[in-house]
RODO-2510 file (C-alpha; in nm, 4 decimals, decimal comma):
residues 543
     n   res          X          Y          Z
     1     m   -17,6674   -12,7850    -9,5601
     2     t   -17,5164   -12,4781    -9,3556
     3     r   -17,1818   -12,6975    -9,3954
     4     k   -17,2403   -12,6839    -9,7795
     5     r   -17,2744   -12,3289    -9,7930
     6     g   -16,9416   -12,2931    -9,5790
     7     f   -16,7458   -12,4649    -9,7783
     8     y   -16,8932   -12,3109   -10,0830
     9     t   -16,8077   -12,0089    -9,9646
    10     v   -16,4643   -12,0926    -9,8886
    11     l   -16,4052   -12,2362   -10,2501
    12     a   -16,5660   -11,9204   -10,3319
    13     i   -16,3487   -11,6500   -10,2259
    14     g   -16,0284   -11,8799   -10,2707
    15     l   -16,0957   -11,8848   -10,6501
    16     l   -16,1892   -11,5397   -10,6368
    17     i   -15,8448   -11,4824   -10,4836
    18     r   -15,6147   -11,7026   -10,7027
    19     i   -15,7733   -11,5801   -11,0606
    20     v   -15,7469   -11,2422   -10,9562
    21     l   -15,3742   -11,2510   -10,9031
    22     a   -15,2985   -11,5144   -11,1280
    23     p   -15,2211   -11,2934   -11,4735
    24     l   -15,0667   -11,0096   -11,2218
    25     a   -14,8185   -11,1632   -11,0523
    26     g   -14,5194   -11,4104   -11,0521
    27     h   -14,1132   -11,4322   -11,0058
    28     p   -13,9724   -11,2914   -11,3063
    29     f   -13,6922   -11,5868   -11,2848
    30     d   -13,8995   -11,8546   -11,2390
    31     v   -14,1155   -11,8215   -11,5032
    32     y   -13,8780   -11,7008   -11,7603
    33     v   -13,7567   -12,0522   -11,7159
    34     y   -14,1298   -12,1875   -11,7277
    35     y   -14,2026   -11,9753   -12,0834
    36     t   -13,8581   -12,0597   -12,2768
    37     t   -13,8715   -12,4482   -12,1614
    38     g   -14,2479   -12,4527   -12,3286
    39     q   -14,1478   -12,2397   -12,6286
    40     a   -13,8382   -12,4695   -12,6900
    41     i   -14,0466   -12,8308   -12,6206
    42     v   -14,3163   -12,6399   -12,8915
    43     s   -14,0691   -12,6092   -13,1438
    44     g   -13,9004   -12,9032   -13,1140
    45     e   -13,5882   -12,8579   -12,9537
    46     p   -13,3816   -12,9904   -12,6493
    47     f   -13,4711   -12,7836   -12,3362
    48     y   -13,2608   -12,9960   -12,0824
    49     g   -12,9406   -12,8073   -12,1324
    50     v   -13,0493   -12,5266   -12,3420
    51     t   -13,2522   -12,3313   -12,0891
    52     e   -13,2795   -12,2961   -11,7115
    53     y   -13,5127   -12,6149   -11,6789
    54     a   -13,3497   -12,8129   -11,3383
    55     y   -13,7008   -12,9857   -11,2480
    56     p   -13,8094   -13,3777   -11,3142
    57     p   -13,9409   -13,3915   -11,6798
    58     l   -14,3085   -13,4268   -11,5715
    59     w   -14,3879   -13,0192   -11,5185
    60     a   -14,2158   -12,9871   -11,8786
    61     g   -14,4848   -13,2555   -11,9356
    62     v   -14,7370   -12,9676   -11,8109
    63     l   -14,5756   -12,6581   -12,0013
    64     w   -14,6149   -12,8369   -12,3137
    65     p   -15,0038   -12,8205   -12,3895
    66     i   -14,9959   -12,4624   -12,2191
    67     t   -14,7688   -12,3418   -12,4167
    68     l   -14,9822   -12,4717   -12,7255
    69     l   -15,2808   -12,3166   -12,5646
    70     y   -15,0990   -12,0249   -12,5089
    71     q   -14,9708   -11,9416   -12,9332
    72     p   -15,3112   -11,8956   -13,1023
    73     l   -15,4532   -11,7075   -12,7662
    74     s   -15,1539   -11,4476   -12,7500
    75     a   -15,1937   -11,3474   -13,0966
    76     l   -15,5607   -11,2810   -13,0707
    77     f   -15,5501   -11,1024   -12,7219
    78     g   -15,2122   -10,9164   -12,8498
    79     a   -15,0187   -11,0702   -12,5460
    80     r   -14,6443   -11,0279   -12,5452
    81     p   -14,3209   -11,0571   -12,3356
    82     i   -14,1407   -10,7781   -12,2807
    83     t   -13,7598   -10,7043   -12,2296
    84     g   -13,5885   -10,6711   -11,8696
    85     g   -13,4736   -10,3116   -12,0511
    86     e   -13,8213   -10,2077   -12,1741
    87     a   -13,9803   -10,2901   -11,8226
    88     g   -13,6764   -10,0848   -11,6410
    89     a   -13,7142    -9,8170   -11,9122
    90     i   -14,0892    -9,7619   -11,8329
    91     l   -14,0321    -9,8095   -11,4486
    92     g   -13,6836    -9,6033   -11,4685
    93     a   -13,4888    -9,8715   -11,2135
    94     p   -13,3001   -10,1810   -11,3324
    95     v   -13,5948   -10,4823   -11,2935
    96     g   -13,3131   -10,7973   -11,2262
    97     t   -13,4215   -10,9996   -11,5327
    98     l   -13,3700   -11,0775   -11,9065
    99     l   -13,7211   -11,0964   -12,0213
   100     v   -14,0758   -10,9897   -11,8057
   101     v   -14,3127   -11,2747   -11,9519
   102     d   -14,6879   -11,1699   -12,0144
   103     w   -14,9678   -11,1861   -11,8466
   104     l   -15,1461   -11,4463   -12,0358
   105     f   -14,8946   -11,7279   -12,0119
   106     h   -14,8828   -11,6246   -11,6131
   107     l   -15,2779   -11,7193   -11,5830
   108     l   -15,2474   -12,0320   -11,7924
   109     e   -14,9545   -12,1780   -11,5975
   110     k   -15,1470   -12,1321   -11,2934
   111     i   -15,4644   -12,2586   -11,3953
   112     p   -15,2942   -12,6259   -11,3309
   113     l   -15,1226   -12,4938   -10,9844
   114     i   -15,4654   -12,3144   -10,8718
   115     l   -15,6749   -12,6719   -10,9735
   116     s   -15,4166   -12,8603   -10,7439
   117     d   -15,4513   -12,6343   -10,4709
   118     t   -15,7932   -12,6962   -10,4979
   119     l   -15,7925   -13,0834   -10,5056
   120     l   -15,5408   -13,0061   -10,1936
   121     g   -15,7924   -12,9147   -10,0294
   122     l   -16,0564   -13,1655   -10,1294
   123     a   -15,8161   -13,4290   -10,0171
   124     l   -15,7768   -13,2486    -9,6520
   125     y   -16,1752   -13,2391    -9,6353
   126     h   -16,2094   -13,6196    -9,6650
   127     v   -15,9186   -13,7228    -9,4692
   128     v   -16,0389   -13,5351    -9,1948
   129     g   -16,3876   -13,6369    -9,2568
   130     g   -16,3265   -14,0241    -9,3835
   131     r   -16,0353   -14,1403    -9,2017
   132     f   -16,0489   -13,9695    -8,8660
   133     g   -16,4357   -13,9452    -8,8582
   134     q   -16,4511   -13,5955    -8,7819
   135     g   -16,6818   -13,4322    -9,0367
   136     q   -16,7755   -13,1421    -8,8799
   137     k   -16,3847   -13,0489    -8,8917
   138     s   -16,3665   -13,0586    -9,2646
   139     v   -16,5024   -12,7399    -9,3475
   140     q   -16,2592   -12,6307    -9,1359
   141     v   -15,9336   -12,8125    -9,2678
   142     f   -16,0082   -12,7032    -9,6370
   143     t   -16,0763   -12,2961    -9,4724
   144     l   -15,7535   -12,2941    -9,2863
   145     f   -15,5445   -12,4428    -9,5472
   146     y   -15,7740   -12,2802    -9,8943
   147     l   -15,7362   -11,9109    -9,7676
   148     n   -15,4078   -11,9498    -9,5960
   149     p   -15,1591   -11,6306    -9,7065
   150     l   -14,8787   -11,8917    -9,7748
   151     v   -15,0792   -12,0975    -9,9842
   152     i   -15,2241   -11,8259   -10,2094
   153     w   -14,8705   -11,6256   -10,2316
   154     i   -14,6976   -11,9825   -10,3652
   155     s   -14,9044   -12,0704   -10,6096
   156     s   -15,0580   -11,7760   -10,7649
   157     v   -14,8210   -11,5053   -10,6886
   158     w   -14,4796   -11,6662   -10,7229
   159     a   -14,6114   -11,8973   -10,9517
   160     t   -14,4049   -12,2140   -10,8464
   161     f   -14,5943   -12,5521   -10,8793
   162     d   -14,4932   -12,7029   -10,5650
   163     t   -14,9017   -12,7664   -10,4997
   164     l   -14,8347   -13,0175   -10,7764
   165     p   -14,6115   -13,2795   -10,6191
   166     t   -14,7463   -13,2347   -10,2513
   167     y   -15,0914   -13,3432   -10,3853
   168     f   -14,9668   -13,6715   -10,5479
   169     a   -14,7678   -13,7325   -10,2378
   170     l   -15,0825   -13,6610   -10,0364
   171     l   -15,2757   -13,8842   -10,2401
   172     g   -15,0093   -14,1586   -10,2685
   173     t   -14,9857   -14,1488    -9,9123
   174     i   -15,3773   -14,2172    -9,8620
   175     l   -15,3821   -14,5447   -10,0920
   176     l   -15,0713   -14,6021    -9,9113
   177     l   -15,2705   -14,6370    -9,5836
   178     e   -15,5148   -14,8628    -9,7686
   179     k   -15,2981   -15,1299    -9,8649
   180     r   -15,2679   -15,0319   -10,2317
   181     g   -14,9499   -15,0841   -10,2832
   182     f   -14,9268   -15,0353   -10,6659
   183     a   -15,1569   -14,7823   -10,6999
   184     s   -14,9923   -14,5799   -10,4566
   185     g   -14,6581   -14,6592   -10,6130
   186     l   -14,7815   -14,4838   -10,9619
   187     t   -14,8884   -14,1712   -10,7409
   188     f   -14,5578   -14,1455   -10,5656
   189     g   -14,3580   -14,1830   -10,9518
   190     v   -14,6012   -13,9175   -11,0455
   191     a   -14,4978   -13,6573   -10,7617
   192     i   -14,1704   -13,7571   -10,7510
   193     g   -14,1515   -13,7290   -11,1881
   194     l   -14,2553   -13,3582   -11,0718
   195     k   -14,0329   -13,2436   -10,7542
   196     y   -13,7876   -13,4752   -10,5369
   197     f   -13,9122   -13,4799   -10,1846
   198     p   -14,1679   -13,7064   -10,2188
   199     v   -13,9177   -13,9714   -10,2046
   200     f   -13,7906   -13,8549    -9,8231
   201     l   -14,1553   -13,8851    -9,7300
   202     l   -14,1640   -14,2490    -9,9235
   203     l   -13,8695   -14,3739    -9,7772
   204     s   -13,9806   -14,2328    -9,3939
   205     l   -14,3466   -14,4242    -9,4851
   206     v   -14,2206   -14,7678    -9,5238
   207     l   -13,9142   -14,7508    -9,2251
   208     g   -14,2089   -14,5953    -9,0351
   209     l   -14,5214   -14,8444    -9,0932
   210     r   -14,2343   -15,1721    -9,1995
   211     k   -14,5051   -15,3571    -8,8929
   212     g   -14,8149   -15,3708    -9,1447
   213     m   -14,5972   -15,4288    -9,5085
   214     n   -14,4969   -15,7621    -9,6198
   215     r   -14,2601   -15,8301    -9,8976
   216     r   -14,5572   -15,8218   -10,1547
   217     f   -14,6511   -15,4800   -10,1007
   218     i   -14,3702   -15,3169   -10,0637
   219     r   -14,2022   -15,5278   -10,4229
   220     n   -14,5980   -15,3618   -10,5534
   221     l   -14,5055   -15,0011   -10,4294
   222     l   -14,1382   -15,0062   -10,5759
   223     m   -14,2804   -15,1536   -10,9080
   224     g   -14,5220   -14,8425   -10,9817
   225     v   -14,2598   -14,6282   -10,8522
   226     s   -13,9966   -14,7310   -11,0981
   227     l   -14,2322   -14,7601   -11,3766
   228     v   -14,3727   -14,4005   -11,3691
   229     l   -14,0021   -14,2683   -11,3318
   230     a   -13,8807   -14,5179   -11,6210
   231     l   -14,1569   -14,4019   -11,8414
   232     v   -14,0615   -14,0108   -11,8216
   233     s   -13,6990   -14,0641   -11,7857
   234     l   -13,6009   -14,3190   -12,0983
   235     p   -13,7196   -14,0707   -12,3542
   236     f   -13,4072   -13,8565   -12,2340
   237     l   -13,1889   -14,1120   -12,1384
   238     l   -13,1831   -14,2549   -12,4833
   239     t   -13,1758   -13,9293   -12,6418
   240     d   -12,9835   -13,6726   -12,4960
   241     p   -12,9097   -13,8516   -12,1368
   242     i   -12,5868   -13,5987   -12,0525
   243     p   -12,7999   -13,2856   -12,0116
   244     y   -13,1083   -13,4310   -11,8515
   245     l   -12,8604   -13,6275   -11,5888
   246     r   -12,7119   -13,2502   -11,5250
   247     g   -13,0581   -13,1597   -11,4916
   248     v   -13,1813   -13,3892   -11,2675
   249     l   -12,9130   -13,3855   -11,0779
   250     s   -12,8787   -13,0381   -10,9963
   251     p   -13,0044   -13,0661   -10,6549
   252     a   -12,6389   -13,2600   -10,5881
   253     g   -12,4575   -12,9594   -10,8064
   254     g   -12,3577   -12,7810   -10,4935
   255     v   -12,4894   -12,4575   -10,5870
   256     f   -12,6379   -12,1888   -10,3428
   257     v   -12,6832   -12,1413    -9,9844
   258     g   -12,8913   -12,0124    -9,7324
   259     n   -13,2254   -11,8374    -9,7889
   260     l   -13,4907   -11,9788    -9,4842
   261     s   -13,2186   -12,1609    -9,2691
   262     v   -12,8761   -12,1337    -9,0562
   263     w   -12,6889   -12,1160    -9,3769
   264     a   -12,8118   -11,7944    -9,4394
   265     l   -12,4935   -11,6862    -9,2585
   266     l   -12,2806   -11,8203    -9,4557
   267     p   -12,2903   -11,5766    -9,8062
   268     f   -12,1870   -11,2888    -9,5464
   269     l   -11,8942   -11,4770    -9,4760
   270     g   -11,7697   -11,4866    -9,8210
   271     m   -11,9392   -11,8449    -9,9238
   272     r   -12,2411   -11,8560   -10,1363
   273     d   -12,1516   -12,1738   -10,2949
   274     l   -12,0614   -12,5239   -10,2043
   275     p   -11,8540   -12,8325   -10,3313
   276     v   -12,0097   -13,0869   -10,5617
   277     w   -11,9221   -13,3218   -10,3094
   278     a   -12,0152   -13,1135    -9,9884
   279     a   -12,3744   -13,0903   -10,1788
   280     v   -12,3470   -13,4801   -10,2310
   281     l   -12,3002   -13,5452    -9,8350
   282     n   -12,5570   -13,2894    -9,7718
   283     i   -12,8026   -13,5060    -9,9580
   284     a   -12,6341   -13,8243    -9,8024
   285     t   -12,6943   -13,7071    -9,4180
   286     i   -13,0221   -13,5968    -9,4743
   287     v   -13,1175   -13,9557    -9,6311
   288     v   -12,9898   -14,1477    -9,3160
   289     v   -13,1292   -13,9145    -9,0650
   290     i   -13,4250   -13,9539    -9,1972
   291     a   -13,4309   -14,3255    -9,2819
   292     l   -13,3218   -14,3260    -8,8531
   293     i   -13,5753   -14,1615    -8,7439
   294     s   -13,8191   -14,2990    -8,8958
   295     w   -13,6710   -14,6692    -8,8142
   296     i   -13,6781   -14,5738    -8,4326
   297     l   -14,0403   -14,4256    -8,4249
   298     g   -14,1618   -14,7448    -8,6190
   299     r   -14,0196   -14,9144    -8,3318
   300     y   -14,2024   -14,7367    -8,0492
   301     q   -14,5305   -14,6708    -8,2372
   302     n   -14,8444   -14,8568    -8,3668
   303     p   -15,0307   -14,7383    -8,6389
   304     s   -15,3207   -14,9501    -8,5329
   305     s   -15,3282   -14,7588    -8,1715
   306     n   -15,2163   -14,4134    -8,3039
   307     p   -15,3856   -14,3727    -8,6537
   308     a   -15,2037   -14,0562    -8,7227
   309     f   -14,9527   -14,1523    -8,6405
   310     w   -14,8026   -14,1247    -9,0886
   311     l   -14,8811   -13,8187    -8,9999
   312     d   -14,5976   -13,7687    -8,7662
   313     l   -14,3478   -13,9588    -8,9729
   314     i   -14,4328   -13,6672    -9,2793
   315     v   -14,4077   -13,3636    -9,0948
   316     i   -14,1215   -13,4778    -8,8733
   317     t   -13,9097   -13,5899    -9,2325
   318     l   -13,9974   -13,2405    -9,3536
   319     l   -13,8183   -13,0637    -9,0494
   320     v   -13,5517   -13,2823    -9,0995
   321     f   -13,4956   -13,1939    -9,4214
   322     y   -13,5227   -12,7961    -9,3401
   323     a   -13,2952   -12,8119    -9,0727
   324     l   -13,0323   -13,0042    -9,2314
   325     v   -13,0716   -12,9310    -9,6489
   326     r   -12,8100   -12,6340    -9,7806
   327     i   -13,1051   -12,4312    -9,9186
   328     v   -13,4651   -12,4165    -9,8074
   329     n   -13,6408   -12,1884   -10,0972
   330     d   -13,9379   -11,9957    -9,9792
   331     q   -14,1727   -12,2795   -10,2033
   332     y   -14,0265   -12,5701    -9,9809
   333     v   -14,2018   -12,4272    -9,6908
   334     f   -14,5156   -12,5430    -9,9423
   335     w   -14,4812   -12,8604    -9,8885
   336     i   -14,5398   -12,9165    -9,4940
   337     v   -14,8726   -12,6620    -9,5032
   338     p   -15,1013   -12,9254    -9,5517
   339     f   -15,0014   -13,1829    -9,3348
   340     l   -14,9469   -12,8963    -9,0319
   341     t   -15,3271   -12,7787    -9,0890
   342     l   -15,4047   -13,1530    -9,0652
   343     d   -15,2761   -13,1862    -8,7361
   344     a   -15,3826   -12,8090    -8,6195
   345     v   -15,7491   -12,9302    -8,6989
   346     l   -15,7052   -13,2715    -8,5254
   347     g   -15,5827   -13,1230    -8,2230
   348     r   -15,2542   -13,2450    -8,2508
   349     e   -15,0482   -12,9475    -8,2993
   350     r   -15,1534   -12,5433    -8,2308
   351     w   -15,2536   -12,3578    -8,4992
   352     q   -15,0746   -12,0889    -8,4185
   353     t   -14,8047   -12,2968    -8,5359
   354     v   -14,9036   -12,2886    -8,8714
   355     v   -14,9669   -11,9239    -8,8859
   356     g   -14,6873   -11,8481    -8,7517
   357     i   -14,4747   -12,0453    -9,0225
   358     s   -14,6882   -11,9015    -9,3209
   359     a   -14,6205   -11,5309    -9,2040
   360     l   -14,2720   -11,5495    -9,1227
   361     v   -14,1786   -11,7362    -9,4979
   362     v   -14,4659   -11,4557    -9,6846
   363     g   -14,2900   -11,1846    -9,4402
   364     a   -13,9383   -11,3250    -9,5991
   365     g   -14,0590   -11,2969    -9,9297
   366     l   -14,1545   -10,9410    -9,9359
   367     v   -13,8297   -10,8274    -9,8191
   368     y   -13,6224   -11,0108   -10,0204
   369     v   -13,7315   -10,8984   -10,3376
   370     s   -13,4171   -10,8145   -10,5975
   371     h   -13,5918   -10,8136   -10,9142
   372     y   -13,7954   -10,5051   -10,8734
   373     s   -14,1225   -10,6623   -10,8036
   374     f   -14,3444   -10,9304   -10,7861
   375     f   -14,5928   -10,7634   -11,0350
   376     l   -14,3956   -10,6519   -11,3092
   377     p   -14,6471   -10,8759   -11,5829
   378     i   -14,9072   -10,5640   -11,5241
   379     l   -14,6583   -10,4050   -11,7522
   380     t   -14,7428   -10,6306   -12,0341
   381     i   -15,1212   -10,5329   -11,9945
   382     s   -14,9924   -10,1776   -12,0471
   383     p   -14,7303    -9,9342   -12,0005
   384     d   -14,9276    -9,6848   -11,8672
   385     l   -15,0435    -9,9262   -11,5586
   386     h   -14,6604    -9,8910   -11,4234
   387     w   -14,7620    -9,6645   -11,1076
   388     l   -14,9955    -9,9948   -10,9634
   389     i   -14,6484   -10,2016   -10,9519
   390     p   -14,5361   -10,1843   -10,5939
   391     r   -14,1281   -10,1398   -10,5460
   392     m   -14,0733   -10,4118   -10,3001
   393     w   -13,7932   -10,4256   -10,0342
   394     d   -13,4770   -10,6100   -10,1020
   395     i   -13,2651   -10,6399    -9,7638
   396     p   -13,0421   -10,9700    -9,7145
   397     v   -12,9846   -10,9055    -9,3131
   398     l   -13,3109   -10,8924    -9,3012
   399     r   -13,3835   -11,2216    -9,4540
   400     a   -13,1173   -11,3710    -9,2993
   401     s   -13,2976   -11,3081    -9,0088
   402     f   -13,5973   -11,4781    -9,1099
   403     g   -13,4304   -11,7262    -9,1874
   404     i   -13,2839   -11,8004    -8,8402
   405     v   -13,6070   -11,7798    -8,6969
   406     f   -13,7657   -12,0033    -8,9320
   407     w   -13,5174   -12,2590    -8,8377
   408     i   -13,4906   -12,2669    -8,5065
   409     l   -13,8747   -12,2728    -8,5410
   410     v   -13,8133   -12,5529    -8,7231
   411     l   -13,5695   -12,7631    -8,4299
   412     g   -13,7726   -12,7069    -8,1663
   413     l   -14,0818   -12,8139    -8,3641
   414     l   -13,8939   -13,1763    -8,4364
   415     w   -13,7913   -13,1889    -8,1056
   416     f   -14,0772   -13,1566    -7,9096
   417     r   -14,2354   -13,4240    -8,1498
   418     i   -13,9939   -13,6300    -8,1386
   419     r   -14,0048   -13,6586    -7,7546
   420     r   -14,3926   -13,6984    -7,7570
   421     l   -14,3779   -13,9937    -7,9798
   422     v   -14,0388   -14,1426    -7,7914
   423     p   -14,0040   -14,2859    -7,4798
   424     k   -13,7511   -14,0896    -7,2829
   425     g   -13,3895   -14,2656    -7,3118
   426     g   -13,5678   -14,4164    -7,6242
   427     v   -13,3686   -14,3121    -7,9358
   428     k   -13,0458   -14,3834    -7,7361
   429     n   -13,1213   -14,7471    -7,6571
   430     s   -13,2620   -14,8240    -8,0350
   431     l   -12,9232   -14,7140    -8,1670
   432     k   -12,7404   -14,9205    -7,9243
   433     i   -12,9792   -15,2317    -8,0113
   434     k   -12,9130   -15,1569    -8,3403
   435     t   -12,5438   -15,1017    -8,3558
   436     r   -12,4503   -15,4359    -8,1791
   437     k   -12,6747   -15,6118    -8,4093
   438     l   -12,4556   -15,4610    -8,6841
   439     l   -12,1441   -15,5861    -8,4685
   440     d   -12,2712   -15,9101    -8,4659
   441     l   -12,3860   -15,9475    -8,8444
   442     r   -12,0037   -15,8008    -8,9138
   443     q   -11,8919   -16,0882    -8,6931
   444     k   -12,0804   -16,3448    -8,8414
   445     r   -11,9697   -16,2756    -9,1840
   446     k   -11,6135   -16,2736    -9,0602
   447     s   -11,6858   -16,6639    -8,8855
   448     p   -11,6357   -16,9663    -9,0779
   449     q   -11,9694   -17,0985    -9,2791
   450     k   -12,2011   -17,3156    -9,0805
   451     e   -12,2508   -17,7023    -9,1565
   452     i   -12,5933   -17,8066    -9,0806
   453     m   -12,5563   -18,2025    -9,0650
   454     r   -12,9376   -18,3933    -9,0014
   455     s   -12,9494   -18,7687    -8,9705
   456     t   -13,3101   -18,9141    -8,9081
   457     v   -13,4217   -19,2425    -8,7971
   458     v   -13,7495   -19,4213    -8,8339
   459     s   -13,8057   -19,7305    -8,5895
   460     p   -13,9707   -20,0853    -8,7630
   461     d   -14,2951   -19,9994    -8,6887
   462     n   -14,2679   -19,6742    -8,8738
   463     r   -14,4399   -19,4787    -8,5730
   464     l   -14,1271   -19,3532    -8,4419
   465     l   -13,9121   -19,0935    -8,5970
   466     l   -13,6008   -18,9548    -8,4121
   467     r   -13,4000   -18,6529    -8,5869
   468     r   -13,0655   -18,5216    -8,4878
   469     t   -12,8925   -18,1613    -8,6028
   470     t   -12,5638   -18,0875    -8,5680
   471     s   -12,4516   -17,7420    -8,6151
   472     h   -12,0514   -17,6440    -8,6676
   473     t   -11,7538   -17,4634    -8,7739
   474     g   -11,5546   -17,7573    -8,8668
   475     d   -11,4086   -17,7900    -8,5405
   476     e   -11,4423   -18,0521    -8,2957
   477     w   -11,7327   -17,9232    -8,0552
   478     p   -12,0504   -17,9136    -8,1941
   479     l   -12,2082   -17,5438    -8,1908
   480     f   -12,6239   -17,7428    -8,1203
   481     s   -12,6655   -18,0536    -8,1046
   482     f   -13,0042   -18,2277    -8,0492
   483     w   -13,2488   -18,5012    -8,0619
   484     c   -13,6046   -18,4095    -8,1705
   485     r   -13,8576   -18,7133    -8,1918
   486     y   -14,2291   -18,7631    -8,3458
   487     e   -14,4859   -18,9550    -8,2003
   488     f   -14,7323   -19,0587    -8,5055
   489     s   -15,0334   -19,2249    -8,4855
   490     t   -15,3097   -19,2738    -8,7380
   491     t   -15,5760   -19,0669    -8,5457
   492     n   -15,3517   -18,8250    -8,3424
   493     i   -15,0418   -18,6668    -8,2408
   494     s   -14,8964   -18,7353    -7,8863
   495     a   -14,5847   -18,6576    -7,7273
   496     p   -14,4534   -18,7178    -7,3852
   497     s   -14,4292   -18,3960    -7,1612
   498     c   -14,0326   -18,2048    -7,1153
   499     n   -13,8694   -17,9282    -7,0325
   500     t   -13,9196   -17,6212    -7,3234
   501     d   -13,5987   -17,4486    -7,1609
   502     p   -13,4195   -17,3056    -7,4838
   503     l   -13,1016   -17,4621    -7,6275
   504     g   -12,8092   -17,3257    -7,5543
   505     p   -12,4564   -17,3946    -7,6927
   506     v   -12,3304   -17,7292    -7,5909
   507     g   -12,0205   -17,7256    -7,3766
   508     s   -11,9884   -18,1313    -7,3680
   509     r   -12,1424   -18,3561    -7,6288
   510     s   -12,1991   -18,6442    -7,3567
   511     e   -12,3104   -18,4125    -7,0519
   512     r   -12,5207   -18,1188    -7,1937
   513     e   -12,8616   -18,1865    -7,2504
   514     g   -13,0850   -17,9602    -7,5056
   515     s   -13,4857   -17,9145    -7,5994
   516     s   -13,6583   -17,8586    -7,8973
   517     v   -13,9826   -17,7614    -7,9979
   518     i   -14,1588   -17,9240    -8,2693
   519     n   -14,4082   -17,8061    -8,4754
   520     t   -14,5926   -18,1054    -8,7025
   521     r   -14,9401   -18,0367    -8,8210
   522     k   -14,9975   -17,7277    -8,6270
   523     t   -14,9344   -17,9401    -8,3164
   524     k   -14,6579   -17,7966    -8,0680
   525     y   -14,4857   -18,0400    -7,8272
   526     c   -14,1338   -18,1076    -7,7766
   527     i   -13,9386   -18,3313    -7,6288
   528     r   -13,5982   -18,3358    -7,3619
   529     l   -13,3246   -18,6268    -7,4630
   530     p   -12,9669   -18,6280    -7,3809
   531     v   -12,6965   -18,4608    -7,6571
   532     a   -12,4757   -18,7765    -7,7883
   533     p   -12,2161   -18,7487    -7,9671
   534     r   -12,2056   -18,7787    -8,2943
   535     h   -12,0530   -19,0973    -8,3782
   536     e   -12,3231   -19,2030    -8,1884
   537     r   -12,6513   -19,3186    -8,3373
   538     p   -12,9902   -19,4740    -8,2589
   539     e   -13,0793   -19,7948    -8,3802
   540     g   -13,2789   -19,8059    -8,6876
   541     t   -13,3120   -19,7290    -9,0564
   542     v   -13,1100   -19,3982    -9,1373
   543     c   -13,2934   -19,2099    -9,3860
***
């Protein structure tokens, strides 16, 4: 009873804070993009290439019913946007935006975000109690996530929708762990259809947990992902493909660099943009590093002995992304918060890490506000309330300092987590093994195609069968040549004792001996016979 009371208390407090903030605040540019996109969809106009919308299509699908509901309600309540010029005249200073979207649209747009925050908290609640069997900590993980200032800041103040793909990525991961490949693929498809980062998580999980997956499972997983992405993409590819591709491929477009990373130093050196080839190379590098680390971790970790290994894979993947990507916006950090919170509650990470990262990102957002204030929507309620709107700081140097500190923190977390999972020298040894395999594969491709020749001999009484296999490359000396004998009986299978040393390359046809392990009717036995030249055949009928 006490646990339920605590849960409902936290839920009520979190909902109250979010609902109060929802109509009063938002990032002017982001909400302006959402508003114009929704208006374009309702009017039947294309939004890719016309508005500033540069995301996968599913978020536009969420904006459609929001705008349909907004239009009659705005007429009922008299809510309307105001221009940036009007807002600047009221406040006596430029506000850095073309349009200040009204309070009603902010409220409606944030309803799915508040719902997603709640579902994400509930998912963490059930993961702790169900998957890890620590029900006494369920309310704790819900509290630490749902009342986290960064979570509230991103969803209910900033108004970005990163909570939605994060929720579906977590849900898809749970389904993957339950071996429900197609359902997991569908869920990951929805997550990727909202934002791109779940692609990295899926890649990491497949490579890291590959020991417990078969081809059928991976096929069903990829089929689910492909089905969702095809359904959301085909309408745009068939009607207006060029603007759509430009919009969804914008992360490789070579635009801004900096924010919460070491790249924040580049604008001070006169480099604010990257060329397209450099942006593509940056993304390709991230994919390669994530794949390599996940493969190495999967080599040394066993999910059966480390039930939280999937959590390590996700956290490390996101840390690699933050460490390497050319720009880390504040909302990107939201992605890792639920997983770090889960880690902290399970005692696998210090809770100070979650608090420190959250405080750092919120602080960075408060000192780099080029649009006067996040609380401009208050003007659309009444211009007389302008005195409630705080003017926020815009200090690029301080913002860059926050970014460098965050980047150093990310590197430290990444280093210590990998060291905890991989034995000393494990990374180096894994790279050596992988390099050697690649070189061997390359050498095999260069070598002539092997020819396999098999001769089967049956004795007159049909009880003794001899089989000879010779593998050669067309030259005089075969690589492998050995005789295998099967003893058949109506009641049992018998075999003479023999030496089970592995068969090696044949140096001399007449002198070298080899052995072979025979697997017949689930009975394993072997024989040892001299390797004979190819033209020497036992007596009997060749089959």
